[in-house]
C-alpha positions as CSV (number, residue, x, y, z in Angstrom):
1,M,57.3,128.6,87.1
2,T,58.8,125.4,88.7
3,G,56.7,122.1,90.2
4,Q,52.9,122.0,90.7
5,P,51.1,125.4,92.5
6,M,50.7,125.5,96.6
7,T,46.7,124.7,97.7
8,L,44.8,126.8,99.3
9,K,44.9,124.5,101.9
10,E,48.8,125.0,101.8
11,Q,48.9,128.3,101.8
12,L,46.9,128.5,104.9
13,V,48.8,126.2,107.5
14,I,51.8,128.1,106.6
15,L,50.8,131.3,107.0
16,A,48.4,130.0,110.6
17,R,52.6,128.8,111.2
18,A,53.6,132.7,110.5
19,A,50.9,133.3,112.6
20,E,52.3,131.5,115.1
21,L,55.2,133.0,115.1
22,W,54.6,136.2,114.9
23,K,52.7,136.0,118.4
24,A,55.7,134.3,119.8
25,G,57.5,137.3,119.1
26,N,59.6,136.0,115.9
27,E,58.9,138.0,113.5
28,A,61.6,137.5,111.3
29,E,61.2,133.9,110.8
30,S,57.2,134.3,111.0
31,T,58.0,137.6,107.5
32,A,60.1,134.2,106.4
33,L,57.6,132.2,106.1
34,T,55.0,134.6,105.0
35,K,56.7,135.2,101.4
36,T,57.0,131.3,100.9
37,V,53.4,132.0,99.8
38,P,52.7,133.0,96.9
39,M,51.8,136.8,95.8
40,P,48.2,137.1,94.4
41,P,49.4,138.5,90.9
42,F,47.3,141.8,91.5
43,L,49.4,142.4,94.5
44,A,52.3,141.9,93.0
45,K,51.7,144.2,89.7
46,I,50.5,147.3,92.1
47,M,53.7,146.9,94.7
48,K,55.8,146.8,91.0
49,E,54.4,149.8,90.0
50,K,54.0,151.2,93.6
51,V,57.4,150.4,95.0
52,G,60.0,149.0,91.9
53,A,61.1,145.5,90.7
54,D,63.4,144.9,92.8
55,Y,62.2,145.3,96.1
56,L,59.5,142.0,94.4
57,I,62.9,140.5,92.6
58,N,65.1,141.2,96.0
59,G,62.8,140.7,98.5
60,G,62.8,137.2,98.4
61,W,59.2,136.6,97.7
62,N,57.5,133.8,95.5
63,L,56.1,135.6,92.7
64,S,55.3,132.2,91.3
65,E,51.4,132.9,90.4
66,A,52.2,136.7,89.1
67,E,55.1,134.4,86.1
68,A,52.5,132.7,85.3
69,E,49.7,135.4,84.9
70,F,52.1,137.6,83.4
71,G,55.4,135.7,81.6
72,Q,58.5,135.2,83.4
73,D,59.8,138.7,82.1
74,W,56.8,140.6,84.0
75,L,59.8,142.3,86.0
76,S,61.9,143.3,83.4
77,R,59.2,144.7,80.9
């Protein structure tokens, strides 16, 4: 993980902006912005089990919290 973890306030600001974009009909930009918020480790683990590591690797998700909890190589294990 690089840099400082994103604060809850920062996450909420981003998600509020993503909701505005969605309501305005810009789903692609909303989705891209949402992916910048760290995925909770428990959800990342479930996603890896259900849809596979490649989906997470290629999907552009922020997995910094999962990497901090499970280790840098958790997707390849």
